[in-house]
TORNUPA-350802 format. One line per 4 residues: number of its first residue (from 0); for each residue y, z, x of C-alpha. Coordinates in steps of 0.05 Angstrom, whole numbers, plus 5000, padded with zeros to 4 digits. Each point is the difference from the previous one (the first is absolute). Last residue first. Example, Ala and Ser with C-alpha at 12.3 -4.5 7.8 and 13.67 -1.06 7.14 Angstrom:
1	4979,5143,5273; 4931,5013,4973
END
This chain:
118	8519,0823,2417; 5056,5018,5049; 5024,4942,5042; 4989,4965,5066
114	5021,4927,5006; 4972,4962,5059; 5021,4956,5057; 4960,4964,5054
110	5046,4986,5059; 5020,4927,5005; 5057,5013,5049; 5064,4983,4963
106	4972,4977,4932; 4959,5063,4985; 4931,4982,4975; 4988,4992,4925
102	4977,5061,4960; 4943,5050,5002; 4999,5052,4946; 4985,5071,5022
98	4986,5053,4948; 5018,5074,4999; 4972,5062,4965; 4928,4988,5019
94	4974,5069,4987; 4976,5050,4947; 5041,4975,4940; 5010,5045,4940
90	5062,5036,5027; 5027,4934,5029; 5066,4989,4964; 5020,5073,5004
86	4995,4997,5077; 5050,4943,5000; 5053,5032,4955; 5004,5073,5020
82	4971,5009,5070; 5020,4933,5029; 5067,4999,4965; 5015,5069,5029
78	4983,4975,5070; 5044,4939,4992; 5062,5039,4980; 5025,5017,4930
74	5068,5028,4979; 5036,4934,4991; 4950,4944,5014; 4949,4985,5053
70	5033,5043,5053; 4969,4997,5069; 4967,5058,5037; 4945,4964,5038
66	4928,5007,4979; 4951,5018,5056; 5009,5074,5016; 5022,5011,4928
62	4929,4982,4978; 4972,5060,5037; 5054,5045,4970; 4985,4975,4930
58	4925,5010,5010; 5011,5071,5023; 5045,5013,4940; 4945,4976,4954
54	5003,4935,4960; 4928,4978,5011; 5019,4932,4971; 5054,4994,5053
50	4949,5011,5055; 4956,4944,4971; 5063,4956,4996; 5014,5014,5073
46	4929,4982,5022; 5004,4934,4962; 5067,4985,5032; 4975,5009,5071
42	4939,4956,4993; 5040,4946,4963; 5054,5001,5053; 4951,4979,5054
38	4976,4942,4957; 5071,4981,4982; 5023,5001,5073; 4943,4953,5019
34	5014,4954,4941; 5073,4993,5017; 5052,5029,4952; 5025,4991,4928
30	5013,5064,4961; 4980,5029,4933; 5014,5065,4963; 5073,4998,5025
26	5013,5073,5019; 4928,5021,5016; 4987,4935,5037; 5065,5008,5041
22	4981,5071,5019; 4930,4979,5023; 5028,4941,5039; 5053,5043,5035
18	4950,5056,5018; 4950,4947,5023; 5052,4968,5046; 5020,5068,5029
14	4927,5017,5014; 4989,4932,5034; 5062,5008,5043; 4978,5070,5021
10	4930,4977,5016; 5022,4939,5040; 4999,4933,4966; 4957,4938,4999
6	4979,5012,4928; 4951,5053,5023; 4948,4981,4948; 4944,5049,4993
2	4932,4978,5027; 4946,5004,4948; 4941,5046,5015
END
């Protein structure tokens, strides 16, 4: 079994980081982050898109535990965008909703960077 990345953070810090990254990816459709964070985010995001495709009230409540309440545009928050726009894109797709593209290392510390985006 593969070891899950802890990202050198406590559980509460890691959960807050994932909530922020998930919400930013929903709002912007693509973000630049480190490879380790992108791989961890990919697992979380694919599960959320599968929940959104279900579309039930229980799935919406489960997703609301992870997605932060941030406005995307007037009258629409990130959770609504996930369930209306993003889930509609992937009705025919059974998995693999995000892709990771490796980029050049970060200049300051040489950390491997990646772009994660919706397919």
